[in-house]
C-alpha positions in Angstrom: 0.0 0.0 0.0 1.1 3.6 -0.6 1.4 5.9 2.4 -1.8 7.6 1.4 -3.7 4.3 1.4 -2.1 3.2 4.6 -3.1 6.5 6.3 -6.7 6.1 5.1 -6.8 2.5 6.3 -5.4 3.5 9.7 -8.0 6.2 10.2 -10.8 3.8 9.2 -9.6 1.1 11.6 -9.0 3.6 14.4 -12.6 4.7 14.0 -14.3 1.3 13.8 -12.2 -0.3 16.6 -12.5 2.7 18.9 -8.8 3.1 19.3 -7.1 6.3 20.4 -3.6 7.1 19.1 -1.1 9.2 21.0 2.4 10.2 19.7 5.4 11.7 21.4 6.9 14.9 20.0 9.9 12.9 18.7 7.9 10.6 16.4 8.2 10.8 12.6 5.7 13.1 10.8 3.8 10.2 9.2 3.0 8.9 12.7 2.7 12.2 14.5 0.1 13.4 12.1 -2.3 10.5 13.0 -2.4 11.1 16.7 -5.5 12.2 18.7 -3.1 13.7 21.2 0.6 14.6 21.1 2.9 15.7 23.9 5.9 14.6 26.1 6.0 11.4 27.9 4.1 12.4 31.0 1.4 14.5 29.2 0.7 11.4 27.0 0.4 9.0 29.9 -1.9 11.4 31.8 -4.1 12.0 28.7 -4.2 8.3 27.8 -5.1 7.3 31.4 -8.2 9.5 31.2 -9.2 8.5 27.6 -12.5 6.6 27.4 -11.7 4.4 24.4 -11.1 0.8 25.2 -7.9 0.5 23.2 -4.9 2.8 23.1 -2.1 2.8 20.6 1.0 4.5 22.0 3.6 5.7 19.5 6.8 6.2 21.6 9.2 4.0 23.5 8.5 1.2 25.9 8.6 3.0 29.3 5.9 5.4 28.0 3.5 2.6 27.2 4.2 1.1 30.6 3.4 4.5 32.3 -0.1 4.3 30.9 -0.6 0.8 32.3 0.8 2.0 35.7 -1.7 4.8 35.8 -4.6 2.9 34.2 -4.1 -0.9 34.6 -7.5 -1.7 33.2 -6.8 0.0 29.9 -5.5 -2.2 27.0 -2.4 -0.5 25.7 -0.6 -1.4 22.5 2.6 -0.1 20.8 3.2 -0.3 17.1 6.9 -0.8 17.9 8.0 -1.6 21.5 11.2 0.4 21.0 13.3 0.9 24.1 14.7 4.3 25.2 18.5 3.8 25.3 18.7 5.7 28.6 16.0 3.5 30.2 17.9 0.4 29.1 21.0 1.6 30.9 19.4 0.8 34.3 17.5 -2.2 35.6 16.7 -3.4 39.1 20.1 -5.3 39.2 22.1 -2.2 38.4 19.9 -0.1 40.8 20.8 -2.6 43.6 24.5 -2.6 42.6 24.6 1.2 42.9 23.1 1.0 46.4 25.7 -1.6 47.3 28.5 0.7 46.1 27.2 3.5 48.2 26.9 1.2 51.2 30.5 0.2 50.8 31.4 3.9 50.8 29.6 4.4 54.1 26.1 5.4 53.1 23.4 3.1 54.4 20.5 2.2 52.2 18.2 3.8 54.8 20.0 7.1 54.3 19.1 7.2 50.6 16.0 8.7 49.0 15.7 7.5 45.4 14.3 9.7 42.6 13.9 8.2 39.2 13.5 10.1 36.0 10.3 9.0 34.1 12.7 7.6 31.5 12.9 4.3 33.3 11.2 0.9 33.3 8.2 0.1 35.4 10.4 -2.3 37.4 12.9 0.5 38.3 10.0 2.8 39.2 8.6 0.0 41.5 12.0 -0.4 43.2 12.1 3.3 43.8 8.5 3.2 45.1 9.3 0.5 47.6 12.0 2.7 49.1 9.6 5.6 49.5 11.0 7.4 46.5 9.6 9.5 43.7 9.3 9.7 39.9 10.2 13.0 38.3 10.1 14.6 34.8 12.6 17.1 33.4 10.1 19.9 34.0 9.5 19.1 37.7 12.8 17.5 38.8 13.8 20.5 40.9 10.5 20.5 42.7 10.6 16.7 43.3 14.2 16.8 44.6 13.4 19.8 46.8 10.6 17.7 48.4 12.7 14.5 48.6 15.5 16.4 50.4 13.0 17.2 53.3 13.6 13.5 54.3 17.1 14.5 55.4 18.5 11.8 53.2 20.9 11.9 50.2 19.2 11.7 46.8 20.0 8.7 44.6 19.0 10.1 41.2 18.6 7.6 38.3 19.2 7.1 35.5 20.3 10.4 33.9 23.5 11.8 35.3 23.1 15.0 33.3 19.7 15.9 34.5 20.8 15.2 38.1 23.9 17.2 37.8 22.1 20.2 36.1 19.4 20.3 38.8 22.1 20.0 41.6 24.0 22.9 40.1 20.8 25.0 39.8 20.0 24.4 43.4 23.5 25.1 44.7 24.0 21.5 45.8 26.9 19.1 45.4 26.6 16.1 43.1 28.7 13.1 42.0 28.3 10.2 39.7 28.3 6.9 41.5 31.4 4.9 40.9 33.4 7.7 39.1 36.0 7.9 41.9 34.6 11.0 43.6 33.5 10.9 47.3 29.8 10.3 47.6 29.9 11.3 51.3 30.4 14.9 50.2 27.5 15.0 47.7 23.8 15.8 48.2 22.7 14.2 44.9 24.2 10.9 43.9 23.8 10.4 40.1 23.6 7.1 38.3 25.9 7.0 35.3 23.2 7.0 32.6 22.6 9.5 29.8 20.6 10.3 26.7 22.5 9.4 23.6 20.8 12.1 21.5 21.4 14.9 23.9 25.0 14.0 24.1 25.4 15.2 20.5 25.4 18.9 21.6 28.7 20.5 22.6 29.8 24.0 23.8 31.7 24.2 20.5 28.4 24.2 18.7 27.1 27.1 20.8 30.3 29.0 20.1 29.9 28.4 16.4 26.3 29.7 16.3 27.0 32.7 18.4 29.9 33.7 16.1 27.9 33.1 12.9 24.6 34.7 14.1 25.3 37.5 16.7 22.2 37.8 19.0 21.1 34.2 18.4 19.5 32.5 21.4 20.4 28.9 22.5 17.7 26.6 24.0 18.7 23.2 25.3 17.2 20.3 27.2 18.5 19.5 30.7 19.6 16.0 29.5 22.4 17.9 27.8 25.9 18.1 29.4 26.3 20.5 32.3 28.7 22.8 30.4 26.2 23.0 27.4 23.3 24.0 29.7 25.5 26.5 31.4 26.3 28.2 28.1 22.6 28.2 27.0 20.1 31.1 27.2 17.2 28.7 28.1 17.2 25.2 29.5 13.9 23.4 29.7 11.9 20.2 29.1 10.4 19.3 25.7 7.2 21.2 26.4 9.0 24.1 28.0 11.3 24.5 24.9 8.2 24.5 22.6 6.6 27.2 24.7 9.8 29.2 24.8 10.4 29.1 21.1 6.8 29.8 20.1 6.9 32.9 22.3 9.9 34.3 20.4 9.4 36.9 17.6 9.7 35.1 14.3 12.8 37.3 13.4 14.6 36.1 16.5 17.1 33.4 15.5 17.3 30.4 17.9 19.4 27.2 17.9 17.9 24.3 19.7 19.6 21.3 21.3 17.1 18.5 21.4 15.6 15.8 19.1 15.4 16.7 15.4 11.8 15.7 14.6 10.5 18.1 17.2 12.8 21.0 16.1 11.7 20.8 12.5 8.0 21.1 13.4 8.5 24.1 15.7 8.7 26.8 13.0 10.2 27.1 9.5 12.2 30.3 9.8 15.3 31.3 11.9 15.4 28.0 13.7 18.6 25.9 13.7 19.7 22.5 15.0 22.5 22.8 17.6 24.6 20.0 16.0 26.5 19.2 12.9 25.1 15.7 13.2 21.3 15.2 12.7 20.1 14.4 16.3 17.4 11.9 15.6 16.4 9.5 18.4 17.0 6.1 16.8 14.4 4.2 18.9 11.7 6.9 18.6 12.2 6.7 14.8 11.6 3.0 14.7 7.9 3.4 14.6 6.4 3.6 11.0 3.0 4.2 9.5 3.1 0.5 8.5 3.7 -0.5 12.1 0.6 1.5 13.2 -1.5 -0.2 10.5 -0.3 -3.7 11.4 -1.0 -3.2 15.1 -4.5 -2.0 14.4 -5.1 -5.0 12.1 -3.9 -7.3 14.9 -6.6 -5.8 17.2 -9.2 -6.3 14.5 -8.2 -9.9 14.0 -8.0 -10.7 17.7 -4.2 -11.3 17.6 -3.5 -8.3 19.9 0.2 -7.9 19.0 2.6 -5.7 21.1 0.2 -5.4 24.1 1.8 -3.9 27.2 1.5 -5.9 30.4 2.9 -5.3 33.9 2.6 -7.5 37.0 0.2 -6.4 39.7 3.1 -5.9 42.2 5.2 -3.9 39.8 2.1 -1.7 38.9 1.3 -1.1 42.5 4.8 0.1 43.6 5.5 2.0 40.5 2.2 3.8 40.9 3.2 4.7 44.5 6.3 6.5 43.2 4.2 8.3 40.5 1.5 9.2 43.0 4.1 10.9 45.2 5.0 13.1 42.2 1.4 13.9 41.4 0.7 14.9 45.0 3.2 17.8 44.5 
């Protein structure tokens, strides 16, 4: 089938099967354009959990589909492609426990740790954090969540993104370290797991210097998953949604270079907008989902094969939801 025929078939199946489609900002245009709702990972999970259709097709990466099942376990959630965020794959419960063991060996008891996990993590990691009384956070509310978590009087174990943890620590005037990098964790307030976003590692201070030299007066907007030195040299640092709001509020004649995923940048506006990298910063796993995948998954629902359905154990759902609820309460 041609793309036009596939799109028409998807829209017809979606209507007859009562399926809602959500798509993350980083998805390809051919998928993004079909969605009933678009947003960042948390916005999508919240919208999807409230949606009344019996079936949900989530176009994103694995932890995002899991987030819907955590919030709304009764909903049937499918993913056209169960792609896995590279950062989320950098940590599992085994690595989480290993980091705690390293810190215990350094003289920090497990009971003296308050874990906070970035939403870019598996349901199992969220559950492990929930069991310890910890929180989930997003890039937009990480500072608020960490501020609340520090009221416990404990050190923060921040997983899995070291860059987000370090950037928030610096903004708050706190000391941070990366677990296992040779620095002294006893002197740090925020202990960062050694994970990162492969896409946001593309951006360097040299890129900022280049654009400022070529276009005097240009503004630089970056995501807090970027390296600390990149965020320090930026005019604005914010989450996906915050970057969109920031750029849309700028006069069209204002030049801006953006350090985040390419698909989102190209949809923001057509003029005076630049990608802060000489390499095209596409998320490889977000770009796995195609229009054909969407069609095939809808067809599997119609035929009762139910391919790529997301499932989570009851215990994992319970404890992961506890960590999410603590975030929502703030």
